[in-house]
C-alpha positions in Angstrom: -12.5 6.1 5.2 -9.8 3.8 6.3 -8.5 1.2 3.8 -7.4 -2.3 4.9 -6.0 -5.0 2.8 -7.8 -8.4 3.2 -4.9 -10.7 2.8 -2.2 -12.9 4.4 0.1 -12.6 1.4 3.2 -10.8 2.6 4.2 -9.6 -0.9 0.8 -7.9 -1.3 0.9 -6.4 2.1 4.4 -5.1 1.6 3.6 -3.5 -1.7 0.6 -1.6 -0.3 2.5 -0.6 2.8 5.3 0.9 0.6 2.7 2.8 -1.4 1.4 4.3 1.9 -2.3 3.8 1.0 -3.4 1.3 3.7 -4.3 1.7 7.3 -4.1 -1.9 8.3 -5.1 -5.5 7.3 -7.7 -8.1 8.0 -6.9 -11.8 8.0 -8.8 -15.0 8.6 -8.1 -18.7 8.9 -8.8 -19.2 5.2 -6.4 -16.5 4.0 -3.7 -17.8 6.4 -4.1 -21.4 5.3 -3.6 -20.7 1.6 -0.1 -19.2 2.2 1.3 -22.6 3.2 3.3 -20.9 6.0 3.4 -21.7 9.7 0.8 -19.4 11.4 3.2 -18.1 14.0 5.8 -17.3 11.4 3.2 -15.7 9.2 2.0 -13.4 12.0 5.6 -12.5 12.8 6.2 -11.4 9.2 3.0 -9.3 9.2 4.1 -7.5 12.3 7.5 -6.8 10.8 6.0 -5.6 7.5 3.5 -3.1 8.8 4.4 0.2 10.5 3.5 0.9 14.2 0.4 2.9 13.3 -1.3 0.2 11.3 -4.2 -2.0 12.6 -3.8 -5.8 12.4 -7.0 -7.9 12.6 -6.4 -11.5 13.7 -9.1 -14.1 14.1 -9.8 -16.7 16.8 -10.8 -20.2 15.6 -12.6 -21.1 18.8 -16.4 -21.1 18.9 -17.0 -21.7 22.7 -16.9 -18.9 25.2 -14.0 -20.1 27.3 -11.6 -20.7 24.4 -12.7 -17.5 22.6 -11.5 -15.7 25.7 -8.2 -17.6 25.8 -7.4 -17.2 22.2 -8.5 -13.5 22.0 -6.3 -12.6 25.0 -3.3 -14.5 23.5 -3.7 -12.7 20.1 -4.1 -9.3 21.8 -1.0 -9.8 23.8 1.1 -10.3 20.7 1.1 -6.7 19.7 -0.6 -3.4 20.6 -1.8 -3.1 17.0 -3.9 -6.2 17.1 -7.7 -6.1 16.9 -9.2 -9.6 17.6 -11.9 -10.9 15.2 -14.7 -13.0 16.8 -17.6 -14.5 15.1 -21.1 -13.1 15.5 -22.5 -15.9 17.7 -23.9 -15.8 21.2 -20.6 -17.0 22.7 -18.8 -14.4 20.7 -21.0 -11.5 21.8 -20.6 -12.7 25.4 -16.9 -12.8 25.1 -16.8 -9.4 23.3 -18.4 -7.7 26.4 -15.8 -9.2 28.7 -12.8 -8.6 26.5 -13.9 -5.0 25.7 -14.0 -4.3 29.4 -10.4 -5.5 29.6 -9.4 -3.0 26.9 -9.1 -5.5 24.1 -10.4 -4.2 20.8 -12.9 -6.6 19.1 -14.0 -6.9 15.5 -17.2 -9.0 15.3 -17.2 -10.7 12.0 -19.6 -12.7 9.8 -22.3 -10.1 10.3 -25.2 -10.2 7.8 -28.0 -8.1 9.2 -28.6 -4.7 10.9 -30.0 -6.5 13.9 -26.8 -8.5 14.4 -24.9 -5.3 14.1 -27.1 -3.7 16.7 -26.2 -6.5 19.2 -22.5 -6.2 18.3 -22.6 -2.5 19.2 -24.3 -3.2 22.5 -21.6 -5.7 23.3 -19.0 -3.0 22.8 -17.4 -4.1 19.5 -14.7 -1.9 18.1 -15.5 -2.9 14.6 -18.5 -4.7 13.1 -17.9 -6.5 9.8 -20.9 -7.0 7.5 -20.0 -9.4 4.6 -21.4 -7.6 1.6 -20.3 -9.9 -1.1 -21.7 -13.0 0.5 -25.1 -11.3 0.9 -24.9 -10.4 -2.8 -24.1 -14.0 -3.6 -27.6 -15.1 -2.2 -29.4 -12.3 -4.1 -29.7 -10.0 -1.1 -28.6 -6.3 -1.3 -25.5 -6.3 0.8 -24.9 -2.5 0.3 -28.4 -1.7 1.6 -27.7 -3.8 4.7 -24.5 -1.7 5.3 -26.4 1.5 4.8 -29.0 0.5 7.4 -26.2 -0.4 9.9 -24.6 3.0 9.3 -27.9 4.8 9.8 -28.7 2.9 13.0 -25.3 3.6 14.5 -25.6 7.3 13.7 -29.1 7.5 15.1 -28.1 6.1 18.4 -24.5 7.5 18.5 -22.8 4.1 18.7 -19.0 4.2 18.7 -18.6 0.9 16.9 -17.1 1.4 13.5 -18.6 -0.2 10.4 -16.0 -2.3 8.4 -17.3 -3.1 4.9 -16.0 -6.7 4.2 -16.3 -9.3 1.5 -15.5 -6.9 -1.3 -16.0 -8.3 -4.7 -15.2 -5.3 -7.0 -13.7 -1.8 -7.0 -17.3 -0.7 -7.4 -18.0 -2.0 -3.9 -15.3 0.3 -2.6 -16.9 3.3 -4.2 -20.4 2.6 -2.8 -18.9 1.8 0.6 -17.4 5.3 0.7 -20.7 6.9 -0.3 -22.5 4.9 2.3 -20.3 6.4 5.0 -18.6 3.3 6.3 -15.6 3.8 8.6 -13.4 1.1 7.0 -13.2 -1.0 3.8 -11.2 -4.2 3.7 -10.4 -5.3 0.2 -8.3 -7.9 -1.7 -5.1 -6.5 -3.1 -6.2 -6.3 -6.7 -9.2 -4.1 -6.1 -7.1 -1.6 -4.1 -4.7 -1.5 -7.0 -7.6 -0.9 -9.4 -8.6 2.2 -7.5 -6.0 4.4 -9.0 -6.5 3.3 -12.6 -8.3 5.4 -15.2 -7.7 5.6 -19.0 -7.7 9.4 -18.9 -4.9 9.4 -16.4 -2.8 7.2 -18.7 -3.7 9.3 -21.7 -3.0 12.6 -20.0 0.4 11.4 -18.7 1.3 10.2 -22.2 0.5 13.6 -23.6 2.4 15.5 -20.9 5.5 13.4 -21.5 5.2 13.7 -25.3 4.8 17.5 -25.2 7.8 17.8 -22.9 10.0 15.7 -25.1 9.0 17.6 -28.2 9.8 20.9 -26.5 13.5 19.8 -26.1 13.8 21.2 -22.6 15.9 20.0 -19.8 14.4 19.4 -16.3 15.6 21.5 -13.4 17.6 18.6 -11.8 
């Protein structure tokens, strides 16, 4: 399972890139706006921060077909790593079909049902992004929706990858992996929580204590 950071915060992106644990990022207009940075400069910093093998998801802000095409082509032309995020609306699906035929990778976002995901796959989407946390917010079972999407895609051998979005806890990441999704995109803090366990801390403390008590010198 690939791990993306869902952020436009350069410090967060840089820290996880240095750890070597992420495969890319997702951004959206909300995340970009809270940085207080000029959008073009922000994108330039992201490109410079991430290595050449990472995937960078950038989102259009248009909702009509013609301008979705214009914005998607412009974003894709910025860098070969870019996957363009388009909303799951009729104009977005129509644009996805055209852009995919041009070789532009599309992530259809704001997906909330298996039937929407089925349309996205038929339109040729590279990623489909079900928003699990937002479904949970309205007392729907977001994880179950994702499981149904994964099952449908496997049954019909779709190539579209399932990207588990709107992560609200480290537990979401665990269940996403068990559900068989292709990608998880998570805020920085939950990715950092993945490595934490009290027994790891306790075990390390004991290892170091035993070594110090032995009075040995390390080999270097």
